C-alpha positions in Angstrom: -61.7 75.0 -30.8 -62.6 73.2 -34.1 -63.2 75.5 -37.1 -66.7 74.4 -38.4 -66.7 76.5 -41.6 -66.8 74.5 -44.8 -63.8 74.4 -47.1 -65.9 76.1 -49.8 -66.6 79.0 -47.4 -62.9 79.3 -46.6 -62.0 79.5 -50.3 -64.5 82.3 -50.7 -63.0 84.1 -47.7 -59.5 83.8 -49.1 -60.8 85.1 -52.5 -62.3 88.2 -50.8 -59.1 88.8 -48.9 -56.7 88.2 -51.8 -58.6 90.0 -54.6 -56.5 93.1 -54.5 -53.1 91.5 -54.3 -50.5 90.5 -56.9 -52.0 87.1 -57.7 -48.9 85.5 -59.3 -46.7 86.8 -56.5 -49.1 85.3 -53.9 -49.1 82.0 -55.8 -45.3 81.9 -55.8 -45.2 82.8 -52.1 -47.1 79.7 -51.2 -43.7 77.9 -50.8 -43.6 79.6 -47.3 -47.0 78.2 -46.3 -46.6 75.5 -43.6 -50.2 74.3 -43.5 -51.0 72.3 -46.7 -54.7 72.6 -46.3 -54.5 76.4 -45.8 -52.2 76.6 -48.7 -54.6 74.6 -50.9 -57.5 76.8 -50.0 -55.4 79.9 -50.9 -54.2 78.3 -54.1 -57.7 77.6 -55.3 -58.8 81.1 -54.4 -55.8 82.6 -56.2 -56.4 80.4 -59.3 -60.0 81.5 -59.5 -59.1 85.2 -59.1 -56.3 84.8 -61.7 -58.7 83.1 -64.1 -61.2 85.9 -63.8 -58.5 88.6 -64.0 -56.9 87.1 -67.1 -60.0 85.8 -68.8 -58.8 82.2 -68.7 -60.8 79.4 -70.2 -59.5 76.9 -67.7 -56.7 76.3 -65.2 -55.4 72.8 -64.7 -53.3 71.4 -61.8 -51.8 68.0 -62.8 -50.3 65.4 -60.5 -48.1 62.9 -62.2 -47.8 59.3 -61.2 -44.5 60.1 -59.4 -46.1 63.0 -57.5 -44.8 65.9 -59.6 -47.2 68.9 -59.7 -47.6 71.2 -62.6 -50.1 74.0 -63.5 -51.2 75.3 -66.9 -53.8 77.9 -67.9 -55.6 77.8 -71.2 -55.6 81.1 -72.9 -52.0 81.3 -74.1 -50.8 77.9 -72.6 -48.9 79.8 -69.9 -47.3 78.1 -67.0 -48.4 79.5 -63.6 -46.3 79.2 -60.5 -47.1 75.7 -59.1 -47.8 75.2 -55.5 -45.3 73.2 -53.4 -46.0 69.4 -53.5 -47.8 69.2 -50.2 -50.2 72.0 -51.1 -50.7 70.6 -54.6 -51.6 67.2 -53.1 -54.1 68.9 -50.7 -55.8 70.8 -53.6 -57.1 67.4 -54.9 -58.5 66.7 -51.4 -60.1 70.2 -51.0 -61.7 70.1 -54.5 -63.1 66.6 -53.8 -64.5 67.9 -50.5 -66.0 71.0 -52.1 -67.6 69.2 -55.0 -68.3 65.9 -53.3 -66.7 64.0 -56.2 -66.0 60.5 -55.2 -63.4 58.4 -57.1 -60.9 59.6 -59.6 -63.2 61.4 -62.1 -66.1 63.8 -62.0 -67.3 67.3 -62.6 -69.5 69.7 -60.6 -70.5 73.3 -61.1 -69.4 75.4 -58.1 -70.3 79.0 -57.3 -67.5 81.1 -55.7 -68.7 84.3 -54.0 -66.2 87.1 -54.3 -67.0 90.3 -52.4 -70.3 91.5 -53.8 -70.5 89.2 -56.7 -69.9 85.6 -57.7 -68.8 83.3 -60.5 -70.0 79.9 -61.4 -67.2 77.6 -62.7 -66.9 73.9 -63.3 -64.5 72.0 -61.0 -63.4 68.7 -62.6 -61.2 65.8 -61.6 -59.7 63.7 -64.4 -57.4 60.7 -64.3 -55.4 59.8 -67.4 -51.9 58.7 -68.5 -51.0 57.6 -64.9 -51.7 61.0 -63.4 -54.6 63.1 -62.0 -55.8 66.6 -62.9 -57.9 69.2 -61.2 -59.4 71.6 -63.7 -61.1 74.9 -62.9 -63.2 75.7 -66.1 -64.3 79.3 -66.3 -67.5 80.5 -68.0 -67.3 81.7 -71.6 
């Protein structure tokens, strides 16, 4: 049977489920995830939770022209565990689906419900220097 829930709803469900876990360990554990879309949904939920937990300004996932994936968080310019390449690639697709951004650049506010609360953040896609970047910008 086809799962008709939106990707946005699935990210929120993962955030609810993963809120009480060791977020960095869960991110590092994504290397065992076989389904790239499921992994992308989990990674976005974990990145949102990590940003809330660590009072991040923004978390960026960058895809280089050759396909390499890297992640940085702006608060102390700390590297976070990057998702495996297939999951990192799928994050771009999932963010575009959630935000309805068409093309290689755009930004959209997105509300993520977590348990009995929510957070509004900006999801942005940028293209520069031969690569692409997904940015989760957290409120001040």
